[in-house]
LOLUMDO-693840 format. One record per atom (N, C-alpha, C, O, CB): residue in three letters; x, y, z. Coordinates in pm, whole numbers, padded with zeros to 5 digits, always signed. Each point is the difference from the previous one (the first is absolute). Last residue first. Glycine has a CB too. Example, Ala and Ser with C-alpha at 12.3 -4.5 7.8 and 13.67 -1.06 7.14 Angstrom:
% LOLUMDO-693840
SER+01285-00225+00708
SER+00082+00119+00006
SER-00077+00109+00073
SER+00051+00111+00017
SER+00067-00174-00232
ALA-00089-00509+00208
ALA-00089+00119+00000
ALA+00090+00120+00000
ALA+00104-00002+00066
ALA-00293-00115+00059
END
This chain:
% LOLUMDO-693840
CYS+03395+14684+04569
CYS-00130+00035-00058
CYS-00041+00139+00033
CYS-00107+00045-00042
CYS+00042-00279+00055
SER+00544-00072-00082
SER-00071+00091+00090
SER-00127+00044-00070
SER+00002+00035-00117
SER+00212+00043+00227
SER+00063-00556-00162
SER-00024+00131-00061
SER-00079+00086+00099
SER-00080-00050+00078
SER+00082-00050-00312
SER+00368-00335+00277
SER-00134+00053+00027
SER-00015+00138-00062
SER+00094+00079-00004
SER-00106-00211+00217
ALA+00317-00315-00354
ALA+00006+00139+00045
ALA-00142+00051+00020
ALA-00088-00021-00084
ALA+00307+00059-00038
THR-00121-00467-00060
THR-00007+00002+00146
THR+00007+00142+00055
THR-00029+00023+00117
THR+00135-00248-00113
SER-00323+00058-00491
SER+00123+00041+00064
SER-00016+00004+00151
SER-00110+00023+00051
SER+00171+00109-00255
LEU-00382-00225-00160
LEU+00036-00104+00095
LEU+00128+00034+00076
LEU+00050-00081+00078
LEU-00161-00085-00227
HIS-00075+00445-00196
HIS-00105-00014+00098
HIS+00027-00110+00103
HIS-00069-00008+00101
HIS-00088+00092-00273
ALA+00453-00004-00198
ALA+00005+00109+00098
ALA-00106-00016+00108
ALA+00024+00031+00116
ALA+00063+00119-00294
PRO+00118-00584-00070
PRO-00088+00111-00033
PRO-00002+00103+00112
PRO+00010-00035+00117
PRO-00149-00118-00257
ARG+00566-00159+00046
ARG-00120-00001+00081
ARG-00087+00120-00038
ARG+00050+00112-00004
ARG+00072-00230+00193
ARG+00204-00113-00543
ARG+00007+00095+00110
ARG-00133-00005+00074
ARG-00105-00025-00059
ARG+00269+00175-00066
ARG+00112-00532-00194
ARG-00119+00078+00033
ARG+00030+00096+00113
ARG+00074-00031+00093
ARG-00220-00158-00167
PRO+00517+00019-00288
PRO-00062-00036+00128
PRO-00120+00090+00027
PRO+00000+00118-00033
PRO+00223-00197+00121
THR-00106-00007-00595
THR+00060+00068+00114
THR-00068-00044+00128
THR-00116-00041-00001
THR+00176+00238-00143
THR-00029-00301-00392
THR-00037-00079+00117
THR+00073+00057+00120
THR+00107-00047+00038
THR-00146-00162-00178
ALA-00131+00393-00377
ALA+00100-00001+00107
ALA-00053-00082+00117
ALA-00117+00010+00037
ALA+00205+00217-00109
HIS-00253-00343-00422
HIS-00023+00100+00104
HIS+00108-00012+00107
HIS+00050-00109+00027
HIS-00298+00106-00072
GLY+00171-00278-00359
GLY+00100+00106-00004
GLY-00023+00111+00101
GLY+00061+00107-00011
GLY-00035-00160-00225
LEU-00250-00388+00142
LEU-00059+00114-00069
LEU+00094+00120-00004
LEU-00029+00100-00065
LEU-00195-00181+00137
LEU+00346-00318+00158
LEU-00016-00033-00141
LEU-00058+00117-00079
LEU+00030+00016-00118
LEU-00061-00254+00182
TYR+00080+00290+00407
TYR+00130-00020-00063
TYR-00015-00025-00150
TYR+00068+00063-00080
TYR+00021-00155+00296
LYS-00476+00114+00050
LYS+00059+00134-00017
LYS+00134-00011-00072
LYS+00031+00081-00087
LYS-00146+00000+00297
LEU-00088-00481-00089
LEU-00072+00063-00110
LEU+00054+00140-00027
LEU+00017+00039-00116
LEU-00221-00172+00174
GLY+00378-00098+00311
GLY+00039-00065-00124
GLY-00067+00061-00121
GLY+00063+00018-00104
GLY-00028-00225+00231
GLU-00158+00354+00305
GLU+00135+00045-00033
GLU+00048-00061-00131
GLU+00066+00067-00079
GLU-00017-00041+00323
VAL-00465-00171-00079
VAL-00007+00141-00038
VAL+00138+00051-00041
VAL+00013+00068-00102
VAL-00207-00034+00260
ALA+00165-00471+00012
ALA-00066+00009-00130
ALA-00005+00144-00049
ALA+00024+00026-00118
ALA-00161-00229+00174
LEU+00314+00120+00381
LEU+00084-00053-00107
LEU-00064+00017-00137
LEU+00067+00043-00094
LEU+00028-00206+00256
THR-00213+00296+00319
THR-00024+00077-00120
THR+00082-00048-00119
THR+00026+00076-00093
THR-00079+00117+00237
ASP+00058-00340+00333
ASP-00127-00037-00060
ASP-00026+00068-00134
ASP-00102-00027-00063
ASP+00016-00009+00292
GLY+00599-00065-00034
GLY-00127+00052+00049
GLY-00119-00044-00082
GLY+00009-00085-00088
GLY+00115+00275+00174
ALA+00396-00100-00260
ALA-00060-00079+00107
ALA-00134+00060+00035
ALA-00029+00115-00032
ALA+00255-00182+00121
GLU+00211+00059-00497
GLU-00114+00063+00066
GLU-00052-00091+00110
GLU+00029-00120+00002
GLU-00089+00244-00214
ASN+00411-00240-00100
ASN+00050+00105+00088
ASN-00111+00072+00076
ASN+00028+00084+00085
ASN+00160-00055-00242
LYS-00274-00369-00165
LYS+00087-00065+00098
LYS+00051+00101+00102
LYS+00031-00035+00113
LYS+00036-00135-00285
LEU-00327+00295-00215
LEU-00072-00027+00124
LEU+00082-00075+00103
LEU-00038-00005+00117
LEU-00168+00002-00251
PHE+00386+00104-00303
PHE-00030+00123+00073
PHE-00063-00030+00135
PHE+00038+00059+00101
PHE-00066+00061-00318
ASN+00104-00477-00081
ASN+00126+00050+00055
ASN-00023+00126+00082
ASN+00061+00017+00106
ASN+00062-00115-00302
SER-00493-00074-00029
SER+00043-00095+00102
SER+00129+00047+00067
SER+00012-00003+00122
SER-00121-00185-00250
VAL-00056+00426-00242
VAL-00076+00031+00121
VAL+00036-00097+00113
VAL-00002+00038+00116
VAL-00186+00053-00257
LYS+00395-00162-00279
LYS+00037+00131+00055
LYS-00073+00029+00131
LYS+00061+00042+00098
LYS-00017+00040-00330
GLU-00161-00472-00009
GLU+00134-00013+00059
GLU+00043+00131+00065
GLU+00054+00000+00111
GLU+00005-00173-00284
ARG-00464+00172-00063
ARG-00012-00082+00121
ARG+00135-00014+00069
ARG+00008+00008+00123
ARG-00200-00134-00227
ALA+00180+00342-00314
ALA-00059+00084+00104
ALA-00012-00077+00131
ALA+00027+00055+00107
ALA-00153+00074-00281
GLU+00274-00368-00201
GLU+00101+00098+00040
GLU-00053+00090+00112
GLU+00072+00028+00096
GLU+00023-00032-00329
ALA-00392-00304+00040
ALA+00103-00072+00076
ALA+00107+00096+00050
ALA+00046-00012+00113
ALA-00089-00194-00250
GLU-00286+00381-00147
GLU-00059-00036+00129
GLU+00103-00072+00088
GLU+00009+00028+00119
GLU-00236-00044-00227
GLN+00342+00118-00335
GLN-00002+00122+00081
GLN-00057-00028+00139
GLN+00045+00056+00099
GLN-00071+00081-00308
GLY+00019-00488-00104
GLY+00138+00032+00038
GLY+00008+00123+00088
GLY+00076+00004+00097
GLY+00000-00106-00309
PRO-00498-00029+00030
PRO+00046-00093+00104
PRO+00144+00028+00044
PRO+00031-00015+00119
PRO-00185-00157-00215
THR-00102+00591-00074
THR+00025-00128-00064
THR+00043-00096+00111
THR+00035+00045+00109
THR+00032+00063-00334
LEU-00386+00321+00324
LEU+00133-00058+00003
LEU+00006-00127-00083
LEU-00095-00078-00003
LEU+00131+00176+00231
ASN-00343+00382-00099
ASN+00003-00120-00084
ASN+00143-00051-00007
ASN+00090+00073-00043
ASN-00288+00007-00093
VAL-00037+00209+00545
VAL+00099+00003-00107
VAL-00008-00131-00078
VAL-00004-00108+00058
VAL+00156+00261+00077
MET-00445-00071+00236
MET+00034+00138-00037
MET+00085+00009-00126
MET-00009+00097-00075
MET-00003-00040+00316
LEU-00124-00472-00033
LEU-00123+00070-00037
LEU+00028+00141-00050
LEU-00080+00057-00074
LEU-00044-00194+00243
GLY+00480-00126-00002
GLY-00047-00056-00126
GLY-00130+00061-00047
GLY-00026+00005-00121
GLY+00141-00213+00181
TYR+00057+00315+00367
TYR+00082+00063-00104
TYR-00043-00049-00138
TYR-00002+00078-00096
TYR+00196-00059+00257
THR-00395-00222+00211
THR-00044+00139-00013
THR+00076+00070-00112
THR-00060+00071-00081
THR+00004-00066+00325
GLU+00187-00444-00142
GLU-00138-00001-00046
GLU-00050+00142-00026
GLU-00060+00028-00103
GLU+00020-00242+00231
MET+00465+00159+00066
MET+00000-00036-00142
MET-00141-00004-00058
MET-00021+00038-00115
MET+00230-00169+00154
VAL-00157+00216+00425
VAL+00063+00106-00078
VAL-00011-00031-00148
VAL-00042+00085-00079
VAL+00201-00035+00267
ARG-00298-00381+00108
ARG-00095+00112-00002
ARG+00054+00115-00083
ARG-00073+00062-00077
ARG-00012-00128+00303
ASP+00369-00302-00156
ASP-00111-00038-00087
ASP-00102+00112-00010
ASP-00053+00026-00108
ASP+00089-00267+00170
ILE+00315+00297+00240
ILE+00051+00009-00138
ILE-00111-00036-00098
ILE-00015+00065-00104
ILE+00248-00122+00182
ALA-00328+00003+00376
ALA+00013+00142-00032
ALA+00046+00019-00144
ALA-00051+00086-00071
ALA+00103-00035+00312
ALA-00067-00488-00072
ALA-00136+00052-00019
ALA+00003+00148-00037
ALA-00077+00044-00085
ALA-00010-00213+00250
ARG+00493-00042-00051
ARG-00048-00044-00132
ARG-00140+00053-00028
ARG-00031+00040-00112
ARG+00171-00247+00132
MET+00074+00261+00401
MET+00038+00101-00096
MET-00052-00038-00139
MET-00028+00088-00082
MET+00233-00032+00219
END
């Protein structure tokens, strides 16, 4: 998880100018947030969290749906 947090903070630091105190606060917030997340998308979810985007569960794209369409 540490690698994901480092990726989040590196990317977030490129997007937002932070003081060292703000960076420490953001790192703590994203660390606490990611404790509740799982999977391979930790860095993406952490970045979305810091940027203020909604972190909603992914829905399966329509083209991958198991329902068959009539042609």
